[in-house]
N, C-alpha and C positions, 0 to 999 in steps of 0.2 A: 415480448414485453408487454407489461401489464397498462392498460388501458385507461383505468381508473388510478386515483392516488393512494399508497396503500397506508392501511393505519399507521398513526403515526404513533411514536415506540409508548408502550405503557409501561410505566413502574411497579415494582410490586406495592402491595397494600401489605403493611406490616402492623403487628400488634406485638406488644413486650410482653415477655412471660414474667413470672414473677422473681424467677430464676437470671432472669437479664436476657434471654435466649429470644432470637427471633421467631415468629409466627407468621405462617401466610392466612389470612383472612378470607383470600381468595379461592385458597384449596382448602383449608381447613386441615394444616399440617405443620409438623415442625420442620426446620432447616438441618437441624441436626441434634442428635441425640439427648435425652436427659442424662443419661447416664455417663455421658462425656464425648464429645464431639471428634477431640484428637483422638483418642482410642478406637472409636468407630470408624474414624475414618482410616488409621493405620491397619485394623483389622481387616475390612470389610473392603478396601480396597488397594492398598500398596502390599499389605503381607499377601491377597489373595492371589494379585496378579505378578508376584514374585519379583516386584520391581528393585531391589538392588541387587539382588542374587543376580536376574537378566543385563543390567547396567555394569556389573562385572566381569560379565563373561565377555560382551560386546566391547568394553573397553579393551579387555586383555586378548581379543582378536584382533581390533582396529592397529592396537599399537605392535601386535607382531608384524603386521600387513603392511605399517604404515601409513593406513589412509584415517580419514574422518569418516564420522556419521552421524546419524540422527535418531533418536527414539522418540516415536510420538505418540501422544495419549490423546485418547478423544474424551469426553466427559459430555454425557447431557444432564444437563444443570448446574450453572454456575454457582446458583445460589449465593451465598456468603463468601467464596471464594477459600472455604475451608480446606478442601480436598485440595484446591491448585498449590494451597500453602504448604501444607503437609507434605506435597511432594515436593516441591520449591526444596525444602528442609531436608527429605531425602536424599536427596542430588547432590545437597552440599555435602551431607556425610558420606559419600562416596566419591564425590569432585574428580569425575572423569575427565581427560584429557583430549579424548579424541574424538568422544559423542559430545552431543549435543541435544536439550532437553525440547520438546515441541510440544504443547498442551493446546488440543482443539477444543473450546467448551461451548454449548448451545447455551443459549437461555434468552425465552420468548419476554419475560419480564424481570430485569434486571433490578437490582437494589440501587434506590439513590446512594451516592456517594457519601452523603453523611450518613445513613443507615447503616450502610457496611462499616463504617469507620466503627459506631457503637456497637456492631456484633462483633468485630473482632477487638474489641477492645478487652474483653475477658478471657484472651487469651497469651496473656504476655511474653511466653516464649516466644510466638510467633512476629512480637513487635515489629522488629527492622525488617522482615519481609511485607509483612502488612503496609507498613508505609511506603515502600518501595511499590507494590502493587498500586495503594489509593492513590498515588502521586501521578500517576500514569493514567488509572482508568476512564475511563469512557461511559456515561450514563444515560443519554440522551437521544442516541441516532442509531436506528436501525442499519443493518449489513454486516459487513466483515472490517474487525477491528483488526490489526496487529501490532503487539506492543512486545516491543525486546525491554527485557529487565536484566538489571542489576544491582550488585548490594553496592551501597555507596564508593567503595573501593573499586568497581569495577567486578569484582569475582563473584564466578558463577550467573554467566548469563543466564535469560532459559528466554523461546519464545512463548507467547500466548496469544493466539486468536481468541477473541472474541466473537460468536455469531449471533448478532441481536434479530428474533424472529422466530421463525417457526419452524422447530429444529427439523422436522423432515426435507422444510423446503431448503432452509442452509446448507443443509446438508446435501443436498442433491444439486444443488447448486455447484458446488466442489466440481472443475470440469474432471472430466471421464480422463483416468489413463488405463497405461499396459496394466499395471499391479497399485492395488493398494497400499496406503502410505501410514496407516495407524499401526500401533503394536499392541495397544492393549484400550482397553475401555472403562470406563465407568459409568454404570448406568445408576444415576442417583435423583433422577426425577422425583416427582412427587407419586405417593401411591397411585396403582393403575386403579383401585375405587374410584379415586377423585380426579384424576389426572389422565383420561385413558391416552389420549390422543400423544403422548411420548412412548408409550408402549405399541404404536400401532405396526403393522406388519408394514406401511410403507415406509417407517419409520427404519425398522429393524434391517429391511431389505438395503438402507443405506450406510447401515452399519457393516453388512458383509461386502458391500461393492467395495467402500476405504479401507477394505482391513488388509492388511498381508498377510500372504500364508501362514500361520501359526499365530495371529493376532490371540489373546486371551481377553478376556473379559471378566467384571463381578458385578454383583448388585447384591442386595439387600432382601428384594423380591422374591418369593417364589409362586407368585399368582401363576395359574394355572395357564392362564393368556401370553405369559411372559415365559415360559417355558417353550408351548408350543411356538410361539411365533420364531423364537431363535431358531430354534429345531426346523422350523420348516425356512429358516433364513440360509440353513447347512450348518449353522455352530451346533458343534457337542457341546452339552450344559448335564451338570451335577449338582446336587444338593450337597452342603457344607453346613458345619455347624455355625449359627448366628453368632450376632454379637449380643452380650447383655444377657437380657431376656428374651430375646427373640431366638427360637429355638433353630432356626433354618435359614440360610441365603443360597446365592445361587455363585458357581463357578462355572467357567466354559471355555471354550477357544474352537478357532475355523482351522478343523483341520485341512493339512498343505494342500490334501486331494480335494478340496472340495471349494480352495481359490487357482482360479483358471485367471491365464492371461486374457486383459480385453484387448481391443482395438478399439481407440477413440475414435469415435461416429463422428460425420458433418463435417463440412467445408474447414470452417475455422476453429478446430479444435488444436491440441495441446499436444507435441508426442513427449517422451520421457526419458528419464536416463537415474542410473544409480546412483548414490551418492557416496563417492568415494573422492580421493586426493586428485585433484584437477588444477590445470595451470590454463589461465585463462588472459589471452590478450584483450584489452580496452584501448578502443583508437578513438580520441577526443579526451582533452583536458579539461572543459567547460565541466559544469554543474551536472551534468548527465552523464557524461562520463566518471568524474571522480566519485559521485554520489554509487555508480556501478561498480565501481573495483571496492569501495567501501561496504557495499551489502554482501557481494562476493568474499572478501577476505573475513568477515564476520562469519560467514560459514567453512572458513576454514581450507578455502579457495587461494595459489597464489596468484599474484595478478600479475602483469607488465603492463602500465600504462601508456601509450606512444604518441606524445603532444608534439605536432608540426612544427610551433612557435619556440621561443624560448624560453617559456611561461607559463605555468597555467593559466586559466582564465583569462588569456588574451582575446577573445573573441565575444559572444553576447554578452557571456558569463562575467564579464568585467569592469563591470559599470559599480559605481560606490555603494549604492544600496538597491539591492532588490526586492522586490514587494512580494508580500503571502496575502493572497485573500482568496474567499471560495468564491467560484464562476454558479451565481446564485438559476435558477430556472422554474418558468410553470410546469415546461413537460415532465410527466412523469414515467422518466425511462430510464437503461442502463448508462447513457452518456451523465443525467443528470445525477446516477449514484455514483458512478465514477468520481468525478467530480468533488463530492462531497468526502468520500474514503479518503481520497488522495490528498484534499487539504486536512483533511483530518490527523493522517499518518504525518504530515509534513511537519506539523506543530509539534507532535510527538518526537520526531525526528532532531528538531531546531533547538526542543526544550533538550534532549540528553548530549547534543554537541555541545551547545553552548555550557555545559556545568563540566565538559571536560577541557574545552577549547573556548575560553571566553572570550579570544580573540574573535571569534565569528561576529559578533556586535550583533546577536540578534535581540531586538527589541519587538517584544509584543504589546506595542502600544495600542491596538485595534487598528480599524481600516474602516473610514466613513465614505461611502455613496452617496451623493449629494442628488436628491430627487431634482433639484432645478437643471441640472447637467442635462438631463435626458427626455427630454419636452417632446424633443424631436421622434426618439424611442416610443415615447409612450404615444405616440398618432398609427404607430405599425402596428403595438404591441400590448395587450397587459402587462401593468406591472406587476411585477413578480409577488408571487402570493406565500407572506412570509409566515403564515400559519403552519405551512408544510414542511418547515426548518426549526428545532429546537429554537429557545432563546439563547442557547449557551453558544447556535453558530451565526444564527442573523436576528436582529430585529429592530422594529421600526422606532426611530425617534424624532420629536418634534422639534422644531426649528430651536427653540431655548435648550431642551437637554443635549442636541447634537452640536451648539455651540461650547457646551459646559465640559463635555468630551473632547471636543478637539481644545479646547483653551484659550478661541478667539473667536470672535463673530463669522458667522457664516451664513450665507443669504438664503437656507432655507432647511428644509427636512430634510433628512436621512435614513438611509438602512446602514447598522452600524455591525460591524461584523467583529466581535470584542476578543476573538483567539489569532487575529491578523496580526500583520508586524512587517517588519524589513530586517535584514540580515546585509552583511558584506559579501558579497558571491566567490569574489578572490580569497578571503582569508576561511569563507567557508570550504571551499575547493580542495587548500590546503591542509585543512582539518581532517578530512574527509580520507587523504591517504597518507595523512601522518599514523601509517600501520604498520610493521615489518612484515606481513604479507603482501605489501604492495610494493613494487620496482618504478618509480617516475622516471620516462627518459624523454627529456624534450629534445627537438630542435630531429624529430624523428619524424618524416614524414612520408606515408603509408602512401605506395601508388598501386598497390595490385595486394589482392590477396590470393592464398591458391591451396588446395587442399590437396594433402597427401594420399598414397593410397591406402596408407594405415590409417587414415583419418583424421589426422593433426593438421594442423591449420597453421600457415605462416603468413608474415605480414612482412611485404618487401618496399621496398624503394625504388626510386624510379631507374638508378643502375641494373635493377634485379638481385641486389643484398637482401639479406634475411636480417631483418630488422629484429623479428622473436618468433619464436614456434610455443605453440601451445595445444592444448585439447580442443578451445573453445574461442570465438573472437565476440567482442562486443562492437559492434560499429555505433559512435556516440558523436560523430564529428559533424551533426548537423549538416547541412546543407550540401554540405561537400561529401554526403554520404554519395552521390550520384556518379564519383571518380572510381567506382568499385565496379567491375561486371556485374556483380550479383546482387548488389542494391541499385544497380545504377534506373529500375525499371518502376522504384516506388516512389510516386509523386509526392515532390517536397517544393513548397511556394519560399524564396528567400526575400525576405521582408527588411527593408534599410530602416533602420529605430535610431533616433537620434535622440540624446536626455542631454538636457542644460542644468548646470550647477551652477547656482545663484546665490550671493551670498548673502546672510541673514539677515532682516532688520530687526529693530527694538520690536518691532510690533510681531512678527513671521517669527522669531525666537521662543514665543509662546508656545507655539504650534505642537500639541500632543500627538494627535495622532498620525496615520495618513488619510490627507483628503482627495477624493476621485471627482473630478465634473469631467469636460472634456478630455483634460491631462489630469496629470496626480501629482500631488507635491508631499513630499516627506518629510518629517523633519529635521530640523535642523543636527549634521553632524559634524565634529568638526567646523561648525561655523557656517556650511555651506547645507542648501535643499538642494535635492534632486527634484527636478520636473518634467514629466513627459510623457510619454515619450511617442514621436512622432514617429510614421508608418506609411511607408513607399515603397511598391514594387521597383522602384528605379534603385538598383546596386552597384551599376559603372559608378559611382561617383559616392566614394564613404568621406567626403571632406567634411567637415562641420559648415552648417550653414546656416547663417541669420536668421534666415526667413522663417527655418525651423525652430528655432531659438525663440523669435517672434512666436509663431503658433503654439510652441509649448506654453508661455509663459500666457497667452489668450486664452487659453483652454482651461485655465485657473482662476487666476488674476478675480474676471467677474463675480464669481463666489468668496470672495475674501475680503478683509475692510482696504478700506482703498489707501493705495500708497504703501502695502506691506510688502510687496514685489513688485521692482521698477526693471527695465530691461536694459537701462546701465549699470544692474548690478548683476549682469550674468559675468561672470570670471572666465569660463569654460565649459565644456561637455565632451561629451563622449558620443560617436557612429559605433555601430554593428551591426551585422547581420545575422536576422534569426531566422529558423526553419519555422515554418508552418504547415498546414494541411487544407484542402480543399473543405473539410466539415469541423477545422478548430481542434481536433481532438489529436493528441501521439501518435507516434506510430514506433511500439514495441514488441516484441517477439521473437518468434522466427523467421527466417527468412524463408519466403516461399521459391521453392522451384518455378518460376514464372513460364517457363517455356513445357515444362511439363505438367503445371497445372492446367494450362490453355487449353492442349492436348488433349489431357484428361476430360475438361468442362467439353468442348464440343463434339467428343464420342457417344455421351450421354445423351439419353432421349429427355424429352423435356419432363416429364412427369417427376422424372431422377434427379433432374437437376433443382426441383423446388425442395426434395426428403431426401439428399445425398449421404448416403451410407460408406463413403468414401473418406477417409482424412483427407487434409492438403497436403501433397506431395511439397517438401522442406529441402533446405540446403544443409545439413544433417552438421550440427556444432557452431554455428551463423546466425547470430542474433543481433537486433537493431534497436536502438533508443535513440530517435528523430522527432523534431517535428512539434516540439514541445511548445512554440513560440512566446508568446509575452507573460505564458504561466510555468514557465518551466520550474520556480521555485515551490508551484503548487504539485506538479507533475512527478518531478524526475525521481523526487524519492520512494514512492510507492511504485511507480516504472521501475526502478534498480533493485526493489526487494523482490516483486515479482520475477525480473529475470535471473537475478541469482537462485530463487525457489525453483525456476523451471531448469535451470541448466542443473542443480542440485539435485535435481528428482525430487523436489520436497511439495507438501501440501501448497496451494498456491493462494497467495492473498487476497485473488481476483476468485467473484463469481463469473462462470460460464459467458453469461450474456456480457460483462465488464469487459472479458477476453475480446471478446468480438468486437466492439467497437473501438480499440486502439489495435486491433490484428493488422499487420503489413501488407496482407491482400485481399483487404476488404472492397479497396477500390478498384482493383483489379474481378473482385467478383461482381460487384455494381456494374462495371462495364459490360463485362460478358452476358449479364442478366439482360441488359438494353441493347444490344447489340442481337444479340438471339442466336442464330443460324447465322445471321449475315459475315463474311469473311472484314478481317480488321482493312480499313482503307489506308493506303500508301501512300506518301506522297512523292 
């Protein structure tokens, strides 16, 4: 993990030509051809890779087999997004029903949103697609950004991954898999003479690593270093007539004989599977389970969701208002990056869901974290350096500014998270499962999991009756995951939390944002504020506690105008049990075979343990998404998409080091490293 702060994301430096086309002053090169950017993209990338022909062939094969699949395109240089939009338009013309489109595009210097809007305005034929892209387009933070894009009527959905940062580094961060995922490459970086890093051997090696057997490529460049680099990496390339006045271009492919099956290395690697028609069981009807069901259904899986209660969101996901905010940190590590990427992904997902299901009551009102509430914490550690975050993510406000943002007087300065907000989690869960691919079964309490000889899984009740059978299972039932033999070794800490529902006063009704002190308060909804939440490891008693009501109010009322909230105004509350972890990070991924892992580890010598070349033994087809604690709304959406991509054998939305900080085996690995050769103590 990096030990120094990564450089802040730099946007592109743009000059505008007389024609209205953007020109990079940094690289001294154009973004698209003066002879017609649309026609150039069609010729150099779409036609050269035979995309529409290949999509039709794949669709025919999938239709005959009854399966589903994904076609993945990798691009070097997102630029104005013109190549992506032309590809999306071509996809519309074919409109496959069994094949999905996934585009991965790398960009070191992304255009700012207003600049991109101006650049794309000269292509009226693309405006409906351009507007859909611009609505979700992030321009402010390094890392992986997964976007799910669709037309206003919901048709022709595509997945776009934007990798912001050095292309070689961001591609290398994609976890090792047994086989590559990319079917075609658009090599569209600035010319090698001005941007040689985009054509380096290290980067081209990543193209080969991530390519499926038979993957194709095309580029306008015929420079010698480009041809040599591609051939050295195993690609077969040849010159082809160029576009317009350019005499030649390159096309190529990775011969099937050149692509060998890779073996993921390292303890906390991931396994692989092919994207076929799948049936998946999801256990747990809270946010983690319902979001997992939605992510799987979006990829064509048939999902059976099993909930032990008589309704969804009966546990910790049943509160009136769930708060979304980003966990900020001074640490420069994978934990910080996961929290940032998960937060930004959650914002996009909630916005998209709110458009089709307004009942989720998504209110992107922003979050204010008061500095006056954390004086004790500041004695132990430094305040968060907000310069490490883009102001679109977090910014400091003086007291007067914070009061204006909140709509009422506050007692100090604050950190403002403008993208944050609150949602009704029960309605969010209902919206997630509103899909014909998802079957919800309530009053279905799972007592055991059983894997059959053929690899299928069964979920059984206490009487041994089969509740559901599928190819894979996702365990998303919070602290109750310990009831299954396969997941019982995963360390989970159950935490009691009580939220107080307080009647709004004439003063408090003006609150416009969520305000966090030692407790938080959300703006009034249907006349009530949510104030909370308590935090206790005593889960034996889940009755409402007047003492905890008092504690909740005491954590926020000193920061508000006197008399805004009164203890006498508490009208109700809710107690639930959340599951957290020792490192406050969720537990998401493939369930390890804990016994086999420990035996394998103890057989290795000390030097091999430091740099293992053996992947972790896993229980095939079994996955988990638990331990989200009080940040489930921020973590669970990206966790769900990660699991769905893993199950369906697709490129992952997380870098390898982010996979490791949420890996279900991380605690056992730490324990084994501490123990060394000493045997485990028994009681």
